[in-house]
N, C-alpha and C positions, 0 to 999 in steps of 0.2 A: 482556404484550402479546399481543393477538389480532388476527387479520386477518379482515376482513369485506369481501368483494368487492374494490374498489379501495382500501379504507380500512385504515389502521393505527390502532387505538384505543389511546391512551395516557392516563394520568392527567394532568390539567392544570387550569388555572383559567380557561380560555377556552372559549367555544362557537365553532362554525365561523363565526358571523357577528358576532363581537364579544366584548368582555369582559363577564363577569357581575359582579354586585355582589359586593363583598368578602364572604368567608365562604361563598359559594355555589359549590361545585365541581362540575364535570361533565367527562366525558371530552372530550378534544379530538381531532377527527378529522383525521388526516393522509392526504392522497391522494398517490399516486405517479403520475408521468407523464413524458412527454418533451416538450421544446420542439419544436414543429412549425413555428413561424415566429418569426423574430427580426429586428428592425430595429435594428441596432446604433447607427446615427446618432441614432435617436429614443429609444433606451433602453427599448423595450418589445417584446412579442411575444405568442405564444399557446402554452399548454401543454395537451397532450391526455392524458386518461386513456383507459381502454378504451371509455368511453361518452360522454364530454363533452370540451369544450375550454374553456379559461378564459383571460382576459386576464391578463398579468403584466407588471409594470413593474420595472425594474432596482432601484428603491429598495425593492421588497418582498422582496429577498433579505436574509435575516438575516445571512449572512456572504458575503464576496466573495473567494473563493479563486481564481476564474477568471472570465473574461468569458463570459456566457451565449452559447451557440451552438445552432444547430439540431441536434437529436439528443441533447442533454444530458439525462440522467435527473435528475429533481429530486423532492423531497418538499415538500409545502406544505399549508397549511390554507386554508379558504375565508373570505374577507372580503367587503366590499361597497365598490363605488366610490361616487363622489359621487351617482350616480343610482340607487343601490340595487341595482345589478347584481352578481352574484357574480363575484369575481375571486380570483386566487391571491395569498396573502400568506404571510409567514414562510417563504419558500422557502429550501431548502438543496439544494445539489448532492449527489446520492448519492455517498458516499465522497469528498466534497469535489471531485467532478469527476474523480477518478482513474479510470483504465482501463488494461487491458493491451492495448496496441496490437500490430498485426502486426509493426511495426518492432522493438518490445521483444522479441517472441518470436523473431524472426530473430537479433537480437543475442545473446540468451541461447543460442540454438542454436549460434552461432559460439563462444561462451565454453565450451560443453560439448565441443567437438570434441577438444581436447587431453586433458582428463581421461578421456574415453571411450576414446580411442586408448591411453592409458596403461593403463587397466584391461584392455583387450583383450590388451595385451602381458603383463600380470601374470597373466592367466587365473585370476581368483578364482572362488569359488562364486557364481554370479550370483543365486541365490536369496537369499543373505545380503546381497549388494550392493543388490538391488532392494528388499528388505524394509527395510534400514537407511535407504536413501536416501528411500524413501517416508515413513517415520515422521519422520525428522528434518526433511524439507522441509515436511510438513504441520504439524509443530510450529512451524517458523519462520513459516509463513504465519499460523497461529493466534495466535502471540505478537504479531505486528504488529497483527492485528485487535483483540486485547484491549487493547493499548497505545493504539490509536487510539480505541477506545470510552472508555477511561479519560480520555483527553485531552479528549474531548467532554464527559464528565460531571464534569470537574475533580476526578478522584480521584487517589490515589497512582499514579504511573506505574511501569511495569516498568523496572528498571535497564537503562541502555544496555549495560552489560557483559553482561547476560543475552542481549540481542539479538545482540550480537557473538559470544558464545560459541556460540549455536546455529548461526550462520553458519559459524564456524570449524570445527565438527565435521561440516560437510557440508551445512548447510541454506542456503548462500548462494544457490542458484537460487530456492528458495522465498522467501527474503528479498527478492531482486531483484524478483520478481513482486508480492509484497505491497506493497513500497514504491510501485509504480506503481498497483496496484489501489486502495489506500487513500490515495494521495497523502500518504504519511507518511515523515518523515525525509529526504525528497528534497532539501530545501534547506538542511539543517544540515551545514555544511562539515566540521566536525570529525568528525561521525558518518560522513559519506560517505568521508572519507579513510581511516578505519579499515576500513570495509566494503570499499572497493576494494583496499586492501592485502591483505585476506583473499582476494579473488578473484584478485589477481595472484600470491599465494602458491600457490594451487592451479594456476594456469597454469604458473608456474615449476617447480613440483614435477613436474607431468606432462611438461613439456618435458625436464627432466633425466632422468626415467625413460625416455623414448623414446630418449635418448642414452646409455643404460646408466650413468646416474648419473655421467657424466663430470665435470660441474661440481661436484657434491657432493664427489667424490673430490679434485678439484683444490683445493677450499676446505679440506678436511681436511688435505691436504698442506701448504698454506700456513700453516694454524694450527700444525701441528707444527713447521714450519720456524721460525716466529716464536717459539714457546715454547722451542725449543732455543737461541735466542740470548739468552733472558732469564737473567741471573745470579741463580739462585734462592738461592745461599748467599753470605753476605758474607765 
């Protein structure tokens, strides 16, 4: 894949202005731009690149993951309308319309308060903490990107257990951001239940640490109490 100006050149079987005859292949030019006008009631609007703007209709989106809105980043090829004028076709939302919003960043910041406070109490070597956290969270973000790309290309997917594992070892903040950036795994209930259990596990552990492991000790004492009541010998 090579980038030329606004264009992304990929191998395909279509020209920018229509399909070629069978057996004749040529690069297909994909442009990137943002929707600058959208009339939701009429189902059409305009998308602008750095140099031009084009008409686009809702039926010319290849996939419908979200309703088009002003500001959406999309990729598209050029086609022609009934009058022979260039227009956007085969449109796709970049990252399926996913984005990391300010609200998501604020929420993530709130989720990090307890873990950071617990680390401050434990006083670890911050160089190791920062290094490990950076590596595992970049790895988590990258894993979601790879899985999303494989989903688009209909290839073998990464096992969900692998995504959960990288979150469990500390990559849950990166996973949280990747889910929103790539609009990936957000609507899969079973996956989200396991993911948020991992997040709550970190919150609970941090809270217990700040309380001198009071709840862990109480739990261990309860386990010992129950184990002492079990008749181990007949």
